Each structure stands twice: as C-alpha cells, then as structure tokens.
C-alpha positions as CSV (number, residue, x, y, z in Angstrom):
1,M,-0.1,-0.1,0.0
2,S,1.4,3.5,-0.9
3,H,1.4,6.1,1.9
4,S,2.4,8.9,-0.6
5,L,1.5,12.5,-0.2
6,Q,-2.0,13.0,-1.7
7,S,-4.7,15.3,-2.4
8,P,-7.7,15.0,0.0
9,T,-10.1,12.1,-0.5
10,L,-11.1,11.8,3.3
11,S,-14.7,12.8,3.5
12,H,-15.2,15.4,6.1
13,E,-17.0,18.5,6.2
14,V,-14.4,20.9,7.5
15,L,-11.7,19.8,5.2
16,E,-13.9,20.1,2.0
17,R,-14.9,23.9,3.4
18,F,-11.2,24.2,4.0
19,R,-10.1,23.2,0.5
20,S,-12.6,25.7,-0.9
21,L,-10.8,28.5,0.5
22,V,-7.1,27.4,0.7
23,C,-6.2,28.4,-3.1
24,I,-7.6,31.9,-3.0
25,P,-5.0,34.3,-3.2
26,A,-5.4,36.8,-0.2
27,P,-2.6,38.7,0.9
28,S,-3.0,41.5,3.5
29,S,-5.0,44.4,2.0
30,R,-5.9,42.1,-1.0
31,E,-8.5,39.9,0.7
32,H,-11.6,41.0,-1.5
33,Q,-11.6,37.9,-3.3
34,I,-11.7,35.4,-0.2
35,A,-14.3,37.9,1.4
36,T,-16.8,37.5,-1.6
37,I,-16.5,33.7,-1.5
38,I,-17.0,33.7,2.4
39,C,-19.9,36.2,1.8
40,E,-21.5,33.6,-0.9
41,Q,-21.1,30.6,1.4
42,L,-22.6,32.5,4.1
43,Q,-25.7,33.5,1.9
44,A,-26.1,29.9,0.9
45,M,-26.7,29.2,4.4
46,G,-29.6,31.6,4.8
47,L,-27.6,34.2,6.5
48,Q,-26.9,37.9,5.7
49,P,-23.3,38.9,6.1
50,E,-22.3,42.5,6.4
51,R,-18.9,44.0,5.2
52,D,-17.7,47.2,6.9
53,A,-15.6,49.8,5.0
54,G,-12.3,48.3,5.8
55,G,-13.2,44.7,4.4
56,N,-14.4,42.7,7.6
57,V,-17.1,40.2,7.0
58,M,-19.6,40.1,9.8
59,V,-22.7,38.1,10.7
60,E,-24.8,38.6,13.8
61,V,-26.3,35.7,15.7
62,P,-28.7,36.3,18.6
63,G,-28.2,34.5,21.8
64,R,-30.2,32.4,24.0
65,N,-30.3,35.2,26.5
66,P,-30.3,38.7,24.7
67,K,-29.5,40.9,27.9
68,L,-26.0,39.5,28.0
69,P,-23.1,41.6,26.3
70,L,-22.0,40.8,22.9
71,W,-19.3,38.2,22.4
72,C,-17.2,37.9,19.0
73,Y,-15.5,35.0,17.3
74,A,-13.2,36.2,14.9
75,A,-10.6,34.5,12.3
76,H,-8.9,36.3,9.7
77,M,-8.8,35.9,6.1
78,D,-5.4,37.2,5.0
79,E,-2.1,35.5,4.9
80,I,1.8,36.1,5.0
81,A,3.1,37.1,1.5
82,I,5.9,38.7,-0.8
83,V,5.8,42.4,-1.7
84,V,7.6,43.9,-4.8
85,T,10.2,46.3,-3.9
86,R,11.6,47.1,-7.3
87,V,11.3,46.0,-10.9
88,R,14.8,45.3,-12.3
89,P,15.4,46.4,-16.1
90,S,15.5,42.3,-16.6
91,G,12.2,41.6,-15.6
92,D,12.8,40.2,-12.3
93,L,11.4,41.3,-9.1
94,E,13.3,42.5,-5.8
95,V,10.8,41.3,-2.8
96,A,10.4,41.9,0.8
97,R,8.2,40.2,3.2
98,S,4.5,41.3,4.2
99,G,4.0,39.8,7.7
100,S,6.2,37.2,9.2
101,L,7.3,35.2,6.4
102,Y,11.1,34.1,6.0
103,P,12.2,33.3,2.4
104,W,13.4,29.7,3.4
105,K,9.8,28.8,4.2
106,L,8.7,29.4,0.7
107,G,11.6,27.2,-1.0
108,E,12.2,27.8,-4.7
109,G,9.1,27.6,-6.8
110,P,6.0,29.1,-8.6
111,V,4.5,32.1,-7.1
112,E,1.5,34.2,-8.2
113,I,2.2,37.8,-8.6
114,L,-1.3,39.9,-8.1
115,G,-1.0,42.9,-10.6
116,D,-3.3,45.5,-10.9
117,K,-4.8,44.3,-14.2
118,E,-3.6,40.5,-14.4
119,T,-2.2,37.7,-12.1
120,V,1.2,36.7,-13.2
121,V,3.3,33.5,-12.5
122,G,6.8,33.6,-11.6
123,I,9.5,31.7,-10.0
124,F,10.6,32.4,-6.5
125,S,14.5,32.3,-6.9
126,M,17.8,32.0,-4.5
127,G,20.3,31.6,-7.4
128,S,22.8,28.9,-7.9
129,M,23.9,26.3,-5.3
130,H,27.1,25.9,-6.9
131,I,29.2,28.6,-5.0
132,P,32.3,28.3,-2.7
133,L,31.5,27.1,0.7
134,S,33.1,30.3,2.1
135,E,30.4,32.2,0.3
136,R,27.3,30.1,1.4
137,K,25.0,31.9,4.3
138,P,21.7,31.8,5.4
139,V,19.0,32.8,3.0
140,G,17.4,36.5,3.5
141,W,15.5,38.6,1.4
142,E,18.5,40.5,0.0
143,G,19.5,37.4,-1.8
144,V,16.1,36.2,-3.3
145,W,14.1,37.7,-6.2
146,I,11.2,36.6,-8.4
147,T,12.2,35.5,-11.9
148,T,9.1,36.5,-14.1
149,G,10.4,36.1,-18.0
150,M,8.8,39.2,-18.8
151,T,10.2,42.7,-19.9
152,E,9.6,45.6,-17.6
153,T,6.7,46.9,-20.2
154,E,4.9,43.6,-20.2
155,L,5.1,43.7,-16.4
156,A,3.4,47.4,-16.2
157,D,1.1,46.3,-18.6
158,A,-0.2,43.5,-16.0
159,G,0.0,45.9,-13.4
160,V,2.8,44.5,-11.7
161,R,4.8,47.5,-10.0
162,P,6.7,48.1,-6.4
163,G,4.2,47.3,-3.8
164,S,2.5,44.6,-5.8
165,L,1.9,41.6,-3.7
166,A,2.7,37.7,-4.8
167,V,1.7,34.5,-2.8
168,L,2.6,30.7,-3.2
169,H,1.1,29.2,-6.4
170,A,-2.1,27.5,-5.6
171,S,-0.5,24.3,-7.2
172,R,1.8,24.2,-3.9
173,R,-0.8,25.0,-1.4
174,G,-2.5,21.6,-0.6
175,P,-4.2,20.4,1.6
176,Y,-2.4,17.0,1.4
177,L,-3.3,14.0,3.4
178,F,-0.2,11.9,4.8
179,G,0.5,9.6,7.3
180,S,-1.8,6.6,8.6
181,P,-4.6,5.8,6.4
182,G,-6.8,5.3,9.4
183,N,-5.8,8.6,11.2
184,P,-4.2,10.7,8.3
185,M,-2.5,14.2,8.9
186,V,-3.2,17.3,7.0
187,A,-1.0,19.6,5.6
188,A,-1.5,22.9,3.7
189,W,0.3,26.3,3.2
190,S,-2.4,28.6,4.5
191,F,-3.7,26.9,7.8
192,D,-3.2,30.2,9.3
193,D,-5.9,31.1,9.2
194,R,-8.1,29.4,6.5
195,M,-8.7,26.6,8.9
196,A,-10.2,28.8,11.4
197,C,-12.4,30.4,8.6
198,A,-13.5,27.0,7.6
199,L,-14.2,26.0,11.4
200,L,-16.3,29.1,11.9
201,L,-18.3,28.4,8.5
202,E,-19.0,25.0,9.4
203,L,-20.0,26.3,13.1
204,L,-22.6,28.6,11.5
205,A,-23.8,26.0,9.0
206,H,-24.5,23.7,12.3
207,M,-26.5,26.2,14.0
208,Q,-28.3,27.1,10.9
209,A,-29.3,23.3,10.3
210,T,-29.9,22.5,13.9
211,G,-31.4,25.8,15.2
212,E,-28.8,26.1,18.3
213,K,-28.0,29.4,19.3
214,P,-24.8,30.7,21.4
215,L,-25.6,32.0,25.0
216,H,-24.4,35.4,24.2
217,P,-25.6,37.6,21.4
218,S,-22.7,36.9,19.0
219,L,-20.7,38.6,15.9
220,F,-18.9,36.0,14.0
221,T,-16.2,38.0,11.9
222,F,-13.7,37.2,9.1
223,T,-11.3,40.0,9.4
224,H,-8.7,41.8,7.0
225,N,-5.0,42.7,7.7
226,E,-4.1,40.4,10.8
227,E,-1.0,39.4,9.6
228,V,0.4,43.1,9.3
229,G,-0.9,44.4,12.8
230,G,-4.3,43.1,13.5
231,W,-6.0,46.3,11.9
232,G,-9.2,44.6,10.9
233,M,-10.3,43.1,14.4
234,K,-9.0,46.7,16.2
235,N,-11.3,48.6,13.8
236,L,-14.2,45.9,14.3
237,A,-13.5,46.1,18.2
238,R,-13.5,49.9,18.3
239,M,-17.0,50.0,16.4
240,K,-18.8,47.0,18.0
241,A,-17.3,47.2,21.5
242,P,-17.8,43.4,22.3
243,E,-17.6,42.4,25.8
244,A,-15.2,39.6,24.6
245,I,-13.1,38.4,21.7
246,I,-12.1,35.0,20.7
247,A,-9.7,34.5,18.2
248,L,-9.3,31.4,16.4
249,D,-5.7,31.0,15.0
250,L,-3.1,28.2,14.6
251,A,-0.9,27.4,17.2
252,P,2.7,27.1,16.8
253,T,4.7,24.5,18.7
254,P,8.2,26.0,19.4
255,P,10.9,24.2,21.6
256,G,9.9,24.2,25.0
257,T,6.0,24.5,24.7
258,P,4.1,22.1,26.4
259,L,1.7,21.0,23.4
260,Q,0.9,17.9,22.0
261,M,-0.3,17.2,18.4
262,D,-3.9,15.7,19.4
263,D,-7.7,16.8,19.0
264,R,-7.4,19.1,21.9
265,P,-7.8,23.0,21.3
266,A,-4.5,24.9,22.2
267,I,-5.3,28.0,24.6
268,W,-2.7,30.8,24.6
269,S,-2.5,33.0,27.9
270,K,-0.5,35.7,26.5
271,D,1.4,36.9,23.6
272,S,4.2,39.4,22.8
273,H,1.8,42.4,23.4
274,G,0.5,41.4,26.6
275,H,-1.7,38.8,28.9
276,Y,-5.1,37.6,27.5
277,D,-8.1,37.7,29.9
278,H,-7.6,35.0,32.4
279,E,-11.3,34.8,33.5
280,L,-12.2,34.1,30.0
281,I,-9.7,31.2,29.5
282,L,-10.8,29.4,32.5
283,E,-14.7,29.9,31.2
C-alpha cells in the first residue's frame, strides 16, 4: 500500500470547506476575493453577512439570553505574503516580506504575482547552489527575487509594480493527506488562518441546520489585515465594542512549549503584546 502524499479524498465537512478556501490568494490588503467567497457561502446558509468599509465580513447571531453582552468570534482572511520592492530592467522582481514570512519557508518554486490588471506567474528564486563554501550563508530577503521571464513593459501592462503582492502558487498550497491511512494528518500552506475560517463557517452551518444558538448575542467575523498588525480586528472592536473577543488561529509549537498533537484546542494565555483575559480562559 502506498503512503505517499496525496490530495484529500477523506470525506470531512471541515476539510471540504477548507479546500474551498485554501487556494484563494489573499495577502493583507487584498482580501476582497476570499471575502466574496465567504459571503457567498454564508448567504447559501440563509445568513445575511455584512462587510464594513475596511473589508471585514460579519454575521450577527442572536443569543439565548439577549440581555447578555455581545461576544465576538473571529478568524482572519489574510495570509503572509511577498511584496515587490523593485522591478529590475531584466524583468526580475526584488522582494521583501508582508507579515512574518521568511524566504526559506517558501523554497524555490512558482508564485502568483497579483498585478493591478492580471495575475502573473513567476519563480521565487535563490540563485545557484554552485558557489564556494566560504560564500554560503543563510538565505535572507536580500538574496532572493522572483524571475518572471517578462519585460518591464509587459509587467507594467499587467499592473505589476513596487507594492504589488505575491503569494505561493495554488499548485503548492495543498491540502495534502499523509501518515496513517486510518488517521491521516493534513498539511497545507495557509492553515493560518483558512482552517479557522472553515471552522467558523462550519459552526454557523451547524447552527443554521439545528437551530442552536450561542448563549451570548454573538458576532462571527472574518477579518482583514491581521498579519500586518491586526487592523481589521482593532477597527471592528472599536466599532462594535464586544465584551469578549475569541480569536481562532493556529498554535505554533516552538521548543519548550508543552503542546501535543492531538484533538484538543490550544489556548494561549499571552503573546508579545501582553496577557489575555484569564477569567475568559478559565470559562
């Protein structure tokens, strides 16, 4: 029996929902396409989503106790990406990161450059390996570029310019199943945070199908620009003033962190900006 990497064949509602979102390019500030898809899926459930001026998608759900304060459940639509800093005369693109992305996480391979008029496919490049050992060093943004095979004029016609964003090509995003056939694992490029978007969508679909309601009046939100400062959620919190915000995101497992790979959720108590609400964590 082959245990090779494969596209998903496992029948699972969340995985199917995730697969409908994973290949949509949505770097920070360019979430309009995935926001439209999410709105269409919400409307198909019989819900009436709203979009604010910044691009957040929101659905209000009545609570079993309407006197309780508003709670907010949030997942973000955007992804870490590449930003073009200069178009070289050769047509190659100098690039930097958008969000906390390191070039070695991408590896060499195809990317999609989101021009103002059309999407261009290029190759994220790191140069030849055939260099003296003394000249080898960790790969940084100054040592990578995107090879486009196009002229400056052709790129300009496509709307590719400094400030254009690029993302991993759809062919490299997954999702992929691997491991034990009876209990496989799933790998994909944009788990952060498309899986949380899929989970929120499936939760809303379940509530629509069963008539279940949350205890609190609740706002289910899909936010923009999380990877570059959380601006979507900050603006939404200011406008809607919920008592509590529960953000669904991916949990990294850095060395020394007591997390295990199982079916339990990970709950973080702090991040680099400060501590979270410990009463809410206990609840």
